[in-house]
N, C-alpha and C positions, 0 to 999 in steps of 0.2 A: 504495499499500500504506498503511496505516494505521501512524503510529507510535506510537499511543496505548498506554498502559500502564495496566493495571488496578490501582489500588493499594487494599489493605485497611487499615483504620485500626481499631485498638482506642482504644476512647475513654472516659475518666472525665469525670464532670460532678457538680456540687453542683446539683441541680435546683431548688432554693429560687426562685430569680429568674428561671427560664426558665417559659415558657407551653408546656411540654411538648416533645417532639420534634419532632412535624409543622409544616410552616410555616404561619404563620397572618400575615396582612396587617396591618402595623403593631404586632406583638407580638414580643417578644425569644424566640426559640426556639432549641432546640439546633441543629437543622438549618440555621435560617437563620443563625447565629453561625458554625457550622463551614463551610457552604458561603461565606460572605463571606471566612473567614480563607484558603480553599484558593484562592478567584480573586484575592486580594490577591497571594498567591505566585506562581501560575501565569499571570495575565493571562489566562485562557481563562473561556468559559462554562461552568462546572462543576455537572453535576448528581449530588448526594450521596442514597446509597441506604442505608437503617439497617434492621438486622436486627430491631428492635422500636420500637414507637411508644411511649415512655414518656410517662406523664400528666404535666400541670402540676405540678409541685412534688416529682415523684419524681427519683430518682437513678439515676447509674450507676457501676459500677466496672468493667463490662467489656462496655459498648455496642459493637457491630461496624458499620460501614459501608464501602461502597467507592465509588471514583470513578474515570473514565477522564480522564487528563492527556497532553499532548504534551510539557510541560516536561521538559527533560532533567535532573532531579534523580534521583539514586540513590534507589530506592524506600524503602529504610531511613533515608533523611536527610528525608524527608518530616515524621516526628515532631518532628525537632530543629527544622525550620523553621518548623513551625505552631505549636508551643509558644513561640516568640518573638513570635508574632503574635496568639494567643488570649487572652482574658480569663483571670483568675487561678482563675476557678470552672469551667474546662475544661481539660482534660490529654490528649494523645495518649499513650498507653502504647506503643504500637509502630505500626509501618507497614511493609509489605511489598507485593511486586507478587505478585498470584494470575492465574489462567488468564483469559482474556478473557472465558469465560462465568460464571466465578463470579458468585454473587449472595449478599449478606450475608442476606438474609431468605430466600429459597426454599431455599438448601443448608444452613441451619441444622438440627443434628441435635436438640439440647436447649437450653432455657432454664432458668437458675437466677434466681429471686427470692427476695429475703429480705424480710420484713416485721418491724420491731423495734418491741416494745411497751415502754416505760420503766415499770416495774412498781413506783413508789416514788415518791419526792419529785422535785419539780421541779430539772431539771438545766438552765439556761440554755445550755449549751455542747452539749447533744443535743437540745434544743428543734426544731431544724431537721430532724433526722433519725431522730426516734422519735414514736410516738402515746403519750401519757401516760395511765396508767391508775392512780390513786392506789388503789384497793379490791385487796387480795390476788388473784390468780388461780388457779384449781384446774388446775395444771399437768397434772396425771396425767389428769383428763377432757379437755382439750384434746388430750393427745397420743392418746388412745383415739380421739376422733372423726376425728383426722386421717387415720388410717389407710384411713378408708372412701373418702377421696379417691382414693386410689391406683388406678390402671386406666383404662379407656376409658370415659367418660360423656358424657352429654348436660349441659352446664352452663349452662343456661337460667336457673335459679335464682341464678347466680353471675355474672351478666352485666349488662352496663349500655350502654342506647343503641344495642341493636342494630338491624340491617336487617331487614326482614321476608324471611324466607327463608333468613336466615344460617346456615350449618352451626355448630352450638354444639358439636359432640363434639369433644373434645379428650382426650389421653392423659397421664397424670401418672405419673412413674416413683417419685418419692418426696414424702412431706409430712412432714417432721418439725418437732416442737415442742420447743425445746429453751430451758433457762434459762442465761442468761450474766450472772453476777451479779447486778444487780437489772433487767435486761432479760429479756424472752422473745421469741426469735426463731422466727419462721415460715419455715422453707425450704422452697421447693418447685422441683422440678425437672420440667418436662414438653416436650411436644414445643412448644407453643405456647399462647398465651393469649388468650381473646377479651376485649374492652374490660371493664374492672372486674372482671375475673376474680378476680384475685390479691387485690384490696383486699376483696372480698365474702368470699373463701375466709377470709381473716383476720380480718374482722368477724363470721363465723359462729363462728368458735373463739374469739375475743375473748367473745362472748354466751356460749357454752358454759362458758367460764372463769370468766363473772360468776354464773353459774347461771341465766341467762335463756332457756337452751335446754337440753334433754336430748342427751346425746351421740347419739343415737340421730337425731335431726334431719338430720344430713348425708346419712343414707341416703334419707330420706324426700325431702328437697329434690333430690337427683339423680334422683329418680324422677318429677318434676313435668314436665308437657309443656304446661300451660295457664298463661299469665304472669298470667292474670286472679285466679287461685285461689293464687299463691306469696305467703306471708308473708316478703317479702326480708329476708335478712340484711344488715346495717347495712355500708355501705360507709366502709371507713376512711379516714382523710386519706391523702394521698399523700406527706407529708412521711415518713411510716415506711417507703416501699417503695423498694428499691435492686435494680436490676438487676445482678447478681453476675457472670454470667459466661454466655457463648454458646459452644457447641461445634459441630463440625463433622465429628467422625470422622476416622478415618484416611485413609478415602478419600470424600472430600466428593461429594455429588451433590444433585440437584434432589429437595426434600423436600416441594414444594409441595401435592401431593395428599394428603400426611399432615398437614401444618401449617395448612391453611386451613380 
């Protein structure tokens, strides 16, 4: 009988010096750094599975991952042990034991991302976490256009580096554009996101705020199915993107057929 326990972690990281979440040979990645820290403590060959593959340079306040370990460490103590072993640009917020069939990616119900646009003067203390736009943006137009993203759509025109035949239909529950002092935040909550989707959504709204696109362009782009005819929205830099939270609901279950 296996003595392994499945441990769920909530992880924060400053993604500026990471080459994204996914493992890459010879590159510093979130997955690789976290795996190395867990193996250092457990002395076991650990496989870490994450809920979301954040891009190179993107950040997280509420990334979720899981792994199986035999090490007799109380589940809630993994956070303390790992925070002593991990570098200062990564932190374990919490650790807990979960059922053996729990899957951080497939059981996720909602993902909440925020894109931050610094709409004003240079601030060197925020340059790692925001995209700067010096010219004033039309917030009202961005807010109006954002509402057209809500619902279930084919996000081909808001994707990047996709595989042929990949399912690009996703459901967004809310898309809010709000001002926070000299920043504009694009807050999006959805089931799941295709590669590049959040950064193109933000790029499209940025273009609308600049007056480079009409607000009606969101509806038009969501209806496009031929990638050769798409006037692609800008992919904004990853530095402004943060994975804020992943939720699993009161009674978690496998969501892979709705999230993939």
